[in-house]
N, C-alpha and C positions, 0 to 999 in steps of 0.2 A: 421913579423906577420904571423900567420898561416891562411889558407883558403884564401888566396889572390885571387881576382878576375882574372883570366887569361884572360884579354880582352886586345888585342894587336892592332897594326895598321891593321894586316890582317883582323880582325874583321870589321872594318870600310870599308876596301876594299870589302870584301865579301857582307856587307850590302849595299854598294852603288850599286853594280852589280846587286843585286836582287830586288831592290826597284826602279823600273824605273819611277814611278810617285811621287817620293819624292819632295815636293816643293823646288823651287830654293834656298830659304833662308836656309832651313834646310840642303839641300845637301852641300851647301857652308860651313855650320857649320861642318858638318862631314869631309870635306875635310881638313879644318883647323885642326880638332882634329887628324887627321892622322899625322900632321906635328908638333904637340906639344909633344915633347918627355919627356918634364919635368913633365907632369901630371902623377899622380899616376894612377896605374890600377883601383882602386877604383872609383877616380874622373871621370875617362873616362866612366866607367860603369853607374854611376849616370847621367852624362850629356846624354849619349846615350839613357838611359831609359826615361828621361825627353822629349827628342826630339821625340822618338818614339810614346809616349802617346800623344803628341801634334799632331803629324801627323794623329794618328788614330781618333783624336777628331775633325779633321777639317770638315769632311762632316757634322756632327751635327751643329757645329758652323756656317757654310755657311748657313744651312737651317734656323737657327735661325735669322741671320742677314738679310735673304731675306724676312722674313715674314713682312707684313706691320706694322708699328709702330702705336699704339694707339695715337688719337688725330690729325691725319693728317688731318681729316675733322672736323673743329670746328664750332659749332653753337653759335653764339653770343647772349647771353641773356641780357635782359634789363627790368627794371622796370620803364621805362619812360611812363608816361601817355599819353592817347589820348588828342588831343586838337589842338589849334592853335599855330604854332611856327613861330618865326621870325629869320632871318638870323643873326648870330653873326658875324659882318663884320671883327672884327680884327682876326677871326679865319676862314677865308674864302678866297679862291683864285680862279681866272678864268684865265687859260691860254689857249693859242693857239699855234699850231705848223703847219708850212708849208714848203714844200721842197723849198730849194734855189739852183737852178742850178743842183740839185741832188747831191750836195757835203755835205749838211748839213740840218738840219730843223731849220729854224728861229722860235724863240720863243718869243712871247710877252704875254702881259697880260692887262687886263682891271682893273683900279683902283676903279671905281666906279660902283657897281651893287648892287642889292637888291633882296631878295626873301622872300616868304611866303609859309608856308607848313601846310596843314591840316593833321595831323598825326594820324593815327589808326593802333596801333600795332597789334591788334587782327584780323583786317582785312586790311592789307597793301595795297591791290589792290584798297580799296576805298580811299586811301589818294590821295591829290591833291597838286601840286606844281605850283607857278608862279613866273617868275623871269623877272627882267629888268636890262638892261645894257647900260650905256652911252657909245657910240662910241667915243665920244670925249676925253674920259679917257684912250685910247689906249696908252700903254707904252712899252718900250724895253729897254734892256741894251745897253749902249754905242751907242746911235744913232747918226749918222752923222748930221750935221746941216741941218735942213729942211726935214728931213726924216720922222719924226712923223707927221708933218703938211701935207706932201704928202700923208701919209696913211689915215689921216682923212679927206683928201680933196675929191674933185669931182671925181677923177679917181679911188677911192677906196671906202672907207665907206661913203663918202659924209655926214659927220655928221651934217653939217649945214642944209642940206635938210632933212635928215632922223635922228633926235636927239635921237631915242630910238630903241634899240633892244630888243625883248621881247620873252619869252618862257612861254607857258601854257600847262600842261600836259592833255592829252586826255585819256590815259588808262595807267594802270600799269599791268605788267605780271611778276609773280615770276619766276626766273630762277634758283634758288638755295636756300639753307636754310637761307641765309643773302642777297641775291641779286635779282635784278629785272631789266627788261627792261621798261623804262619810254618813252612812245611815245607822242610826243606832237607838237603843232604848233609853229614854229620859225619864227619870223619876222626879217628880216634884209634888209637893203637897200630898204624899201618899199615893199619887196616882202615876202609872207607868204608860207612856205613850211613845210611838216612834217619832223621832226628830231628825231631820237632815241638816247636816252642815256642809258647806262649800269652802274647801280648804285650798290654799296655794302653799306650795313648798318654796321658801325663800332661800334655800341653800343650806350648805353645812361644811364641816371640815373634820379631819381627824385630830386627835389630840396633838398638841405642839408645846414648845417651851413656854408659852404665854397661857395656855389652857390645856391642862394635861389630859382632860377628857374630850372625846368627840362632842361635837355641837351641832344641832340643826334647829331650824326655825320655820314656823308656820303662821299664816294669817288665816283666819276663818270667820264665817259669818252664817247665821241661820235665822230661823223666826218660828214662833209657835203662837197658838191662841191659849192665853191663860184660862180661858173657860173650860178648855179640855181637860184642865187639871183641877177643876173646882174652885178656881179663884175668880169670883164674879163681881166683887165689889167695885162699885163705881162705873161699870161698863155703860156706855151711852145707850139710850133707847134707840130702836131701829130709826134711821134717817137723821139721827142728831149726833153732834160731836160733843155734847155737853157731858164731860166726864173724863175718865181715863181709859184709853183704848184697850181693846182685847188683844190686838196684835202686839207681840213683844219681839223686837229685834234684838239678837245676840251678836256680840262682836268680841272675837278673841285674838290676841297676839300672844305667841307662846314660843319660847326657846326650851329645848330639851337638852339635858346633859347625858352623855352616853359612855360607852366603853373607853377605858383608859388606853392610851397608846402603848 
């Protein structure tokens, strides 16, 4: 063949010596190319050109990937109407977590609870929520014999003496496009204290042929100190984790059913 491209292993050695910032992957490729004697001079030229172009394009590629991606912040839209909503119990859960010896977080839940919501999508800070919980419905996974009875008993929740826990919102403050802080009065163990919940609105819809009533959904979490409510059994001594923590984390997932279409 005439006009063969006279590119040899010497070319790769010179190129590697003069391009100190060549990415590791490309440098490794060039070093391999020096050792592949069966490649034609033309093939080596094509490969070298491709790698060089890729190297020169890397700064622009890096700038592109570093830019924020659209859709990172998403606003949930909903056509759910204003009105009175009730908890859809099959699609709701109320969990709590508390430190156990500092080794793990014991997780339990309440099987019986209810809630109502006055929902105003145009003025969400005017919405109001009330909830009640049956403390005797406390459950946990794989409880030892007598364990749940102990938690429901006098040293802990004392469900016989205080058969209802309740929450009533007193104010709602928006904290983001779809989130809010709900401040309310929480009653537990016969004591009422303010508790805050951070809630996220997950969306909703008007009634349709599959679901006659409007539906909306929320996720929320909060925390409290059980000692504030007179439940002090097992709290570790200062500086120790030996016991059951004072801080109780609350986690809620809730769907509400609203006005019919």
